[in-house]
NUFIVO-935824 format. One record per residue: x, y, z of N, C-alpha, C in turn. Coordinates in steps of 0.001 Angstrom, whole numbers, plus 500000, padded with zeros to 6 digits. Atoms other than C-alpha are relative to their C-alpha. Layout:
<nodes>
XYZXYZXYZ ...
</nodes>
This chain:
<nodes>
499566499683498763772999048821807247500202501569500376 499402498946499776773253052455808261500478499965501443 499454499809498537776012053360811023500033501060500166 499612498692499896775415056540812470500209499996501576 500151499815498997776938057486815383501426501271500261 499302498791499828778519060611817024501011499943501475 498908500298499313781462060851819251499685500673501526 500312499337499143780613061323822928501203500637501038 498931498903499044782888063710825472500202500001501295 500149500301498392782164061782828877501594499778500159 498562500190499453785602061270830559499815500121501758 500179500217498634785822060272834409501416499460500628 498779500026499117788533059586837089499777499052500548 500048500824499270789242056444838012501573499191500255 498220500262499709792901056350839472500449500809499123 499740499381501053793538057633835910499075500967499387 500898499157501322792007060172833440499692498963499118 500095501001500850790294057791831131499484500381498973 500196499384500743789783058429827765499289499223498758 500241500864500934787617056838824512500982500193498742 499141499972500795789739056548821749499414500695498914 500251499001500422789636059326819499501170500548499019 498836499615500789791888060112816548499896500516499033 500379499522501450791549062471814020501579500453499297 498561500176500760794464062190811430500211498950499146 499678501149501264796345059797809480499324498689500448 500566501495500203795381056483810979499395500147501634 500315500007498491793714055659814203500961499472500857 498953500415499058795746054889817703499397498565500315 500709501499498866793676051346818563501133499360499818 498880501010500208796254048616819346501280500466500393 498679499765499634798979050675819952500208500872501617 500214499363498731798216052689822857499122499625501214 501332499988498999796412052461826220499055501124500088 500470498626500141793857054729825380499178500704501042 500462500017498902792215054638828634500926500604501171 498840499202499220795348055737830467500798501116499480 499496498971500102796955058739830704500827500259500889 498978500027499195800292059319832013500804501419499610 499280499239500057802848061922832650501576500117500486 498302500251500345806728062256831667500408501133499982 499040498820499843809251064735832055501331500000499334 498329500516500687812307064531829576500566501635499223 499839499381500668814398066434827591500026499616498108 499989500755501419813758066422823696501651499591499300 499145499663500793816122064957821917500168500000498264 500104500164501241814988064797818737498267500461499196 501736499601500638811792066167816308500205499488498704 500089500060501306810338065443813263498265500951499938 500850499001500567807978068186811750499051499145498872 500746500905501512805774066207809260498789499581499982 501490500933499914802611064693808142500929498542499336 501018500217499403801490061891808812499746500792501472 499995499718498139802342062615812771501428501018500129 499413499969499268804256064899814362500957498872500980 499342501010498901807096062947816343501252500370500735 498948499449499746809434064031818764500823498676501230 499101501039498954812083061863821148500609500574501097 500141499277498476811943062500824815501236499137500909 499042500754499451815092061438826864499062500037501727 500317499376498636813251060630830391500637498742500697 498853500705499072815240059433833475498868498936500887 501301500812498924812940056521835031500404499385501327 499998500329498712812539055242838438501479499409501074 498433500619499287815963053304838597501425501113499476 498883498924500323817868056336837423500550499987498720 499526500153501460818272055118833880499186501130498927 500318498956500982817726057397830863499640499025499021 501033500595501169814895056190828475499864500689498858 500258498788501338814270057716825083498479499336499326 501562500345500405810485057524824336499896500518498615 500693499419501195808913058467820779499021499955500501 501306499298499708806485060653821313499360500595498598 500916499968501333803835060565818391498527501371500326 501219498861499724801099063525817825499255500484498612 500583499620501311798658064838815072501314500285499003 499554499956501556799677065577811651500701501700499821 499347498728500166801739068867811178498868501169499682 501049498881500509798930070261809278498586500645500915 501006500174498709796664069651812096500452501118500793 499513499223498504798638071168814522500107501305499758 500201498895500717799260074217812340498660500939499890 501585499222500290795196075087811609499834500032501857 500455499159498678795136074799815944500732500569500536 499089498983499136797919077347816335501179499740500191 498764500564499635800634074783816912500746499974499081 499020499835500162803806076069815501501024499133500361 498997500953499745806898074252814889501556500935500882 498924498974499395808940076797816682499874500073501958 500503500097498385806905076261820230501039499257500894 499240500800499260809461073970821266501553499025498969 498576500097500934813070072595819934500610498764500911 499290501485499555815486069988820482500854500771501271 499157499403498812817277070485823987499285500409501235 501193499100499109814042071827825650499539498664500820 500842500977499249813023070248828806498300500279500194 502074499847500330809021069493828525499435498893501318 500700501087499139806665067736830371498635499938499207 500553500576501074804222065618828406498621499266500959 500769500949499170800865063960829616499336499284498059 499716501154501126800385060834827191499367498770500184 500342501325500180798809057476826524501374499353499734 498908501371500392801605054390827043499747499423499288 499687501007500363802128051848824939499075498819500574 500649501467499306799987048579824755501105498984500322 499220501054500248803123046841824080501321500131500885 498957499489499486806808046908824901501252500967499204 499383498706500077807618049837822594500063500991500777 499894498468499079808691053092823940499395500960499480 500688498297501316805999055451822135499067500311500565 501204499805499819803157057309823379499214500729499374 500434499234500699800704059459822006499578501003500956 500468499022498973800675062598823354498667500996499880 501201499463499798797372064814824676500603502069500146 499645498517499674798943068160826477501630499734500104 498798499692500152802817069485826228499783501425501115 499765498873499480804196072098828486501390500193499990 498747499874501192807222073738826743500570501224502019 498885499459498796810287075571829049499250501146500613 500096498649499378808520079146828844498199499693500507 501371499840499285804923077994830631498971499527499444 500553500422500511803162077275827750499343498721499392 500676501557499970800669074395827607499071500045498857 500634500248501281799914073124824208498749498724500263 500997501145500215796807071046823766500083499839498871 499427500799501705797635068632821286498861498818499407 501032500946499727794619065923821959498755500658499831 501647499506499422791094066279821339499657500312500678 501037499312498157789934066006824639500856500539501167 498954499449499157793169067597825926499118501202500909 500418499207499563792233069120829122501012500696501029 498706498779499696794066072080830897500531499174501312 499273500407499325796611070833833324501059500686500858 498838499300499497799381072798834175500588501684499858 500195498304500244798896076552832977498702500499499674 501008498912500277796820079605832609500457500404498399 499498499644501468799099079806829041499457499209498845 500109500856500675797350077789826580500080500315498419 500074499804501597797656077385823039499787498765499179 500524500882500685795712074869820635498719499884500307 501478500352499181792273074418820231499387499381498056 500585500547500873790545072410817299498590499678499855 502108499548500205786887074086817811499948500113498330 500699499600501358786787074766814140499158498276499247 500237500838500412786505071067813715498275499381501098 501224499876498910783276071267816427498869500955499361 501056498691500325781413073892813997498815499069499391 500865500590500218778249072472812969498918500696498985 500576499463500475776988075032810807501301500935498830 499327499546501413779085076032807297499174501540499748 500778499290500463778554079509805218499081499918499062 501120499810501001775538080699803223500352500824499470 499980498959500817777056083062801515500177500011498026 499650499803501686777867081806797736499289498447499976 501138501232500440775066079121797149500183499727498554 499914499960501159776007079577793635500913499066499512 498879500580500420778847077737793429499714498349500087 500729501338500547776901074628793824501510498683501112 498677501069499365779759071513794842500950500438500142 498525499481500456782620073236793127500780500901501021 499643499213498918784230074440796347500865499181500531 499948501288498959786105073202799350499114499676500774 500961500707498616784438071066802113500841499945501070 499514500564498942785655070529805302499489499497501445 499875501113498913785761068098807716498758500381501491 500754499500498499783152068400811186499738498697500678 500689500815498899783109066037814152498510499515500184 501582499979499555779639066829814738499300498825498800 500435501323500840779021064384811492499880498878500595 499668501497500068778107061084811545501530499618499505 499113500250500583781071058998810615499881498882499503 500766501383500894780927056195808034501024498987500300 499065500800499348783844054306809847500218500207501768 499709499610498195783087054718813569501002499171500934 499258501003499524785015051591814427501600500550500372 498531499213500130788215053711813297499945501229500642 500301498872499192787294056998815210499542500715501006 500905500045498987785083056329817822500613499201501035 500268501078498725785104053791820872501030498607499197 499756501602500636787101050394820552499459499023500534 500782500817499494784336049176822266498935500167498528 500689500032501141782348049627818854500108498714499631 499766501631500143781477046057817773499704499876498078 499751500005500998782802045489814342499006499075499595 501098500812500699780890042518814055497942500251499588 501164499579500631777821044577813658499657499938498906 500099500130501786778428044774809847499430498835499760 500827501394500558776768042147807707501051499109499865 498812500401500553780021040275807240499547498496499578 500463501375500059779973037057805843501446499341500856 499033500568498608782020034042807762501300500078499340 498405499808500602785343034400805432500118501074500439 499936498618499652784963038223806254500371499973501832 499958499795498876784618037824810002501675499022500155 498902500512500189787642034995809621501139500625500260 499237499377500345789846037134808357500056501519500841 499879498858498903788933039869810802500687499704501020 499197500835498469789649037634813592501529499901500477 498370500199500433793373037375812431500768501448499622 499763498612500152793724041034812064500522500451501294 499528499931498679796165042338814357500541502035499975 499779498085500586795831046587813865501178500550500566 498608499631499675798965046709816108500881500217499276 498967500118501109800934045682813470499762500045498545 500997499879500836798473045316810773499553500943499004 500307497978500134797435049315810455500483499853498565 499726499542501016797513049663806661501083501420499621 499132498907500154798538053141807125500580500607501269 498758499157499163801131053679809553501371500233499545 498970499287500940803737054849806794498943501076499307 500406499472500938802620056807803954499351499742498592 500586500700501388800913054260802034498381500801500442 501312499638499520797726056104801256498732499273499830 501299500691499703794307054597801891499263499963498654 500465500302501284792192053579799152498415500393500329 501273499772499968788373053981798596499627498619501033 500503498456498966786167053894800941500446500568500764 499681499486498735788045054720803649500692501343500220 499714498928500392789931057324802014498888501358500283 500861498901499847786760059489802204499608500354501258 500014499307498562786692059993806138501323500778500569 498884499177499508789975061476806383499119501600500155 500439498591499459789573064867808251500776501201499366 499853498896500723790962067162805827499280500545499133 500577499071500664789796069761803593500069499270498378 500178501015501371788330068528799724499638501084499439 500103499457501031787946070107796834499081499289498237 500414500625501465785729069514793738499904500676498579 500083499058501477786880071104790462499943499409498735 500472501183501256785766070448787159501280500541499120 499119500285500919788415069447784784499702499836499013 500633500659501079787480069499781170498608499726500377 501108500711499945784689067454780677499926498946501085 499711501306498906785790065182783991499814501087501225 500411498936498650785123066545787536501590499079501019 498434500600499380788850066116790019499217500311501200 500145500372498299788176065152793948501391500420500428 498327499894499414791193066806795397500088500236501217 500049500634498528791544065246798919501495500517500160 498970499210499488794099067059800936500966499044500606 499415501304499442795048063632802865500823499115498960 498916500593501151798166062143800865499855500450498907 499966499468501140797827064825798364499119499378498822 500266500544500964795289062597796533498924500809498748 501117499543501017793202063454793167499210498984499419 500805500846500843790134061200792294499443500512498807 500369499260501186789329061919788767498372498961499913 500932500593500191785460061252788246499673499999498450 499804499819501494784805060496784603498529500446499465 501374499982500470781500061827783201499686499551498907 500656500953501403781433059944779911499711498659500413 500821501044499330778538057497780562500738498765498661 499325500614500741780548055607777450501041499299500696 498605500222499675783734054878779640499269498326500107 500065501136499602784146051202780319501444499484501116 498903500167498706785638050496783818500666498517499522 499190500976500035786443047010782855501548499965499371 499228499472501229788861048055780182500942500999500976 499158499177499228790635050345783163501175499032500726 498930500777498726793681049231785556499364500205501622 500268499285498891792744048873788931500875500701500641 499088499311498960793937051051791792499841500039501502 500669499760499087793407051970795255498965500760500018 501285499174500489790848054398793966499257499610499175 500852500670500936789143052570791648500070500850498511 500674499293501067787534053723788481498904500917499978 501092499030499815784813056581788936499323500752499107 500130499070500969782151057554786978498769500572500383 500950498970499334779941060075787537499079500594498847 501251499549500763776404061393786429499082501080501360 501081499196499237774040063982787694498504499833500203 501487500728499257770590063604789458499910501577500358 499930498888499575769762067349789629501316500805500665 498662498999499099772445069411792080500493498701500545 499097501366499179773506065686793696500996498907498583 499208500464500636776342064044791729500018498618500510 500583501294500083775924060467791631501365499288499708 499220500637500910779387058469791039500019498557500826 499498501277499511780022054787790915501443499317499258 498737500886499837783096052997791708500393498915499825 499549500651499634784819050272790865501402499378499450 498836500079500015788016048644789852500933500759501021 499412499317498960789228049045793346500973499065500664 498748501148499752792490046856794537500156500081501575 499580499487499079792477048320797849499487498698501061 500585501238498854792195045413800693499093500096501111 501294499593498648790302046865803353498933501028499822 501289499536500065787142048069803694500309501419501196 499398498805499347788445050175806466501183499535500844 499264500173498952791173050625809316500039498692500701 500083500941498682789690047985811750500431498613499526 499703501368500072790951044985809575498618499271499198 501399500845500580787441044246807750501014500148498474 499677500079501397788729042922804241499132500468498809 501248499383500754787355044056801038500901499291498601 499587500314501628787545042323797409499731500986498931 500326499427501252788049043384793812498779500374499743 501105499776500912784663042862793002499022500935500985 501143498998499452783138045577795080499428501470499447 500750498954500585780870048462793917499749501173501066 500149498733499045781336052014795704498712500595499283 500841498617500143778224054411795207500130501011500898 499647498826499466778404057803796252499052501421499374 501044498911500405775754060520796316500434501513500603 499286498766499165777130063983797219498954501108499545 500960499334499889774375066479797443500063501245500807 500266498560499640774887070591798244498917500329500763 501567499088499730772305072271800369500008500962499345 500448498853500933770252074864798800500971501464500098 499431498600499956771918077314800659501775499925500238 498690499942500948775752075995799747500688499826501437 499579500155498733776535075628803664500781498383500409 499801501388499776776568071783803643499915499003498517 500211501068501563777473068949801310499731498464500862 500922501198500032775303065721801778500689498633499625 499186501524500590777080062346801547499512498824500351 500555501452499475775635058947800965500823499022499072 498815501072500849777918055813800286498944498774500338 500356501161500388776516052557799099501416499085500263 498420501289499917779279049428799729499415499275499704 500650501724500080778275046124798001500926499217499628 498729500941500060780911043182798168499518498885500540 500587501755499254779419039567798220501049499354500218 499075500690499275782673038576799752500534500611501060 499725499584498614782725040674802454498718500505500717 500906499940499806779215041331803163498734499520499335 501104501197500369775600039647803146499192501007498960 501314498582500946773643042886802117500802501087500060 499183498872499595774859046311801244500328501127501417 499820499336498554776049048257803926500201501820499534 500172498460500773774930052397803279500507500630501430 499085499262498817776627055024805471499644501650499474 500109498848500096776177058564805655500869501454500699 499427498938499359777882062004806594499566501522499272 499900498861500762778447065533805822501190501005500147 498459499595500203781087067951805108499294501992500294 500194498234499810780764072044805919501045500954498952 499114499211500958781729074828803553500655501310501026 499316499320499401784316077292805444500468501060498836 499237498874500809785193080247802986501665500083499735 498924499850499214788869080644804464500692498798499840 499379501125500349789529077054804147500636499773498688 499476500695501353791983075713801390500612498631500195 499886501492499814793240072408800577501675500531500060 498312500246499555797390072267801633500440498932499590 499355501125499958799792070322800682500488499062501036 499834501062499227800135066858802669501469499814499927 498721500226500667803646065932801334500341498979501490 499702500502499210803552063013803837501484498995500079 498704499854499474807116061864805137499532498904500903 499798501513499240807437058109806699501025500433500712 498788499676499129810837059544808261500336501109499997 499153498626500239813224062205807882499820500855499201 
</nodes>
């Protein structure tokens, strides 16, 4: 089964501005926020955490009864905001600001921010679908994620370079990054897997709500740069999110069965022309994706990484076989772009202060 889904940009008004669920960063916001509702709040910043996986600020808001309520305002990762031109000095503790945000689905006083108006009248466009609301002094653009063409300047580099995410590529896990209306049951799941999915509560059980790294294969959907590096006879794949390094063992005599299991498993690679083919087993990460589809330790993951002849794109094919979860293999595809100015930055994930 191939799942190829591009995100739409349809927006409409029905009392409140409605948004499909789209979240690029550490984890999906499904289940925690009313992603089809956007409300405005005004208050004073009481505290700020400028960090990965998400920037958080606390806002003192006076409610309709005249009572002061402390709201937790969640934003994208600090590394993403910096790439968008939104820096730490644009808002500070004590500032009175306005936000447009998705309210919570439950009783927790938390919101997901799309727009922020600073005391200086600068409007920060912090969410992907943020539209101008209050000001002509605008800061914040993730247009670099909408690019469809990479650089063709150095095709001789082959696979060994930094590759960058583009949201114009198909998604290997569309239910995580696109609409909540995506039918997870379209995966060819076993009865046991469907039962486990039915019992999964993403609002409380999302495996990436803190700094616990995602395992294979879901880590390959991460929206940050990654780099292939020749390391002696092996190849390291350095992934920015969580500062992960996947080692691809090029020694075909390796015995995965003798290796300890890990969230990223044990990977063996081989070349077929310019295509790097990687087979990964010994994965003990319990989820196929962030939406709660389970994964067993019997999973086998086969990846094909093929740079274009011009060097502007890296094409990716993923085949997942897990008899405990799927009744047939799941095959998915995506691609990355080469932007020479991009580098893999330290992620330095912090779950708290």
